[in-house]
Steps between C-alpha positions, in 0.01 A plus 500: 500500500306181534704186542443219264362177667758232538407225249687230698282566809182492296597171339587352839175607646314349206695174540440496883117563429491225245669261747259614777183441286612156387574395857188647630301302235667165577456528868138626525323464171628190319321252725819307553580374859727669739563233757771252436529188716800672665296804567286319760815412695635862490156612635516239768843613601374856513224408737761332723705814505184698593434266782845553638663177366727403228516230237840414389425369156459736216711814535289735697560826304181455292283363787613813685372720223179324500468528881561874493227544232268278708556700811424833329241399243291221648271331248686662200823297512491346162402807290754720693774240449423498122519877491825483681622233236397748213682781673819303537489373155447844352798618720713233332423675167660815644792308646571333162482836310739673746748209502502484117541866458764535776724214387475567126479875498212449251157605633326332199663165602353542838161585348510182283589278800208658685261440217617141468438450877163670473364267242693182552234224558640320802577828673129590460356167578684411838401839653155345562630215704524565873848343527859630538580554142408868469646626831822304440539661160420849647753466787775332289479746218469788752831374671673553159317828441644639816840327444552684179426832675750408765230507773655188647300493821175517311635245249584272780161530672322418170731194444433392856125535471512299170671231689250492790225478232677216313809348656613337182623840356748537791800397270426816287611742773792280588627494138438878478720541810765298346510656162488849656804411709694367192392781278627770741831326557714818467325667780606457877355194665225678700387691196490170294285344778141640449445527876164696482379251220578207714352661810172591321470152360538309821278730712172341385648161519618547851166641601301218359747239628507657850119513511489124393754424782288682756192305394645154422841490660665451155660780286363449156366710213326214326440153615408323173854429395482132602184421305612692200809283474300191562269598216793545276606135530235379263394839336532497122362796311130533566496189706546576879377253763367726768412199710856372527522643861212274597658199321842553678433633845824389622673760272421781754809719489676706241804289540313171444328646183828617368642160560215333302552752214873434480442123522253507216735704289779241560278187441307625196730752328318464160162548658630784702623694182173428326309652789710805500462565123125455556509752777691749274235452221228561759664842578601618155362254246333629184183296558383502864358197678117452520520546889305175546232621257465840663681685215351515147690488169478875452654564846762246447599655162499841647724413796737318254510806269577722786786279596629487150493881480679541834779251423564580131517864559591539861805268525671655185423849658700384799778350291553827307521688825674246724804716562283800596450456871163679541338293228678179573372458856141492361558132424543400866129425566469292190810297595387453860136395414593283219775299679306473826159377358672284236674325783189486735165520331343733254180700418455745221397776752836478668662703208261782553739716715780447241304619199535876556880463511511302175261750340754783551757275338250432220484867431876530452475223228202674334691838499797331346289335225325830432829680453609250230197568297549725195376856536145562402465678157380848506144517378 
């Protein structure tokens, strides 16, 4: 007897194919640029790694990926990296489907989340940029993918790799450790403590930090904390003075930068609050900034409508399920990125790794709304 094809699998393959084609087009056939100003620094750090050195500035996870591709595929680094971005982005579609299906018990909710991710404009657009957005989303979401499967070592490795690619997501795994420990409070202490999850997470961090120590004499996973805090003193929404380090050369340590930040907050509390509100709007506002003239009206509206969709549907989805532990922890990346970059400085692309989590929560809200609709009349 011939087995009927699984419609869920067919739908998922169709969604993944759609996501792949959209990303392939934006990367190779749209004529849009692939190199961001940060991309050149990542490539420089990759060259330093290949030469046997180490630059302790940007986290070296992404430069390491570039260095590996350069070592294997000389002369084809950029197209291979773009293909790698496409592969990671399509993989996040699978991650979102599986997470949505697993935590809800509803395969069609997982399919809806996957479809939203496949066609979401910002999720397509940022794949073309050779920056850390796509790999951060891949590793961060992959960490949760394995966490829900109770493959804690793999979950930890993915969360650790996410952190060595972009260090500002490190509070995500720390909060996940904490809520895991609290949630399983009825279990013995050693079982409450996710040892394999913690070990897996810290392994990439220890390897990168140790290599940095070997090369520079300083244990570090990212050396740009001081300058990032300094930028944050005057940052206000789309305005970020990237020359502040040259203007204030005496502020040459993280401690000094933090002192200046706190001093500014105390002396100008009104200005400080205004700056932070502007940062929040830069992250999640409903009409994006012009990016100093580099972003047109259409792009600004599209980014804003995306944010409106994510917040208006995603946050109620979390609120409805806030007592459901597997669903409630999906809000952790949103909380971390929003608080961190509101307090420091903000760019719309910083929300990219958060969006897949919110899209799963959006799917909960949409399903709830659909269930409230009256039944369709029989034709």
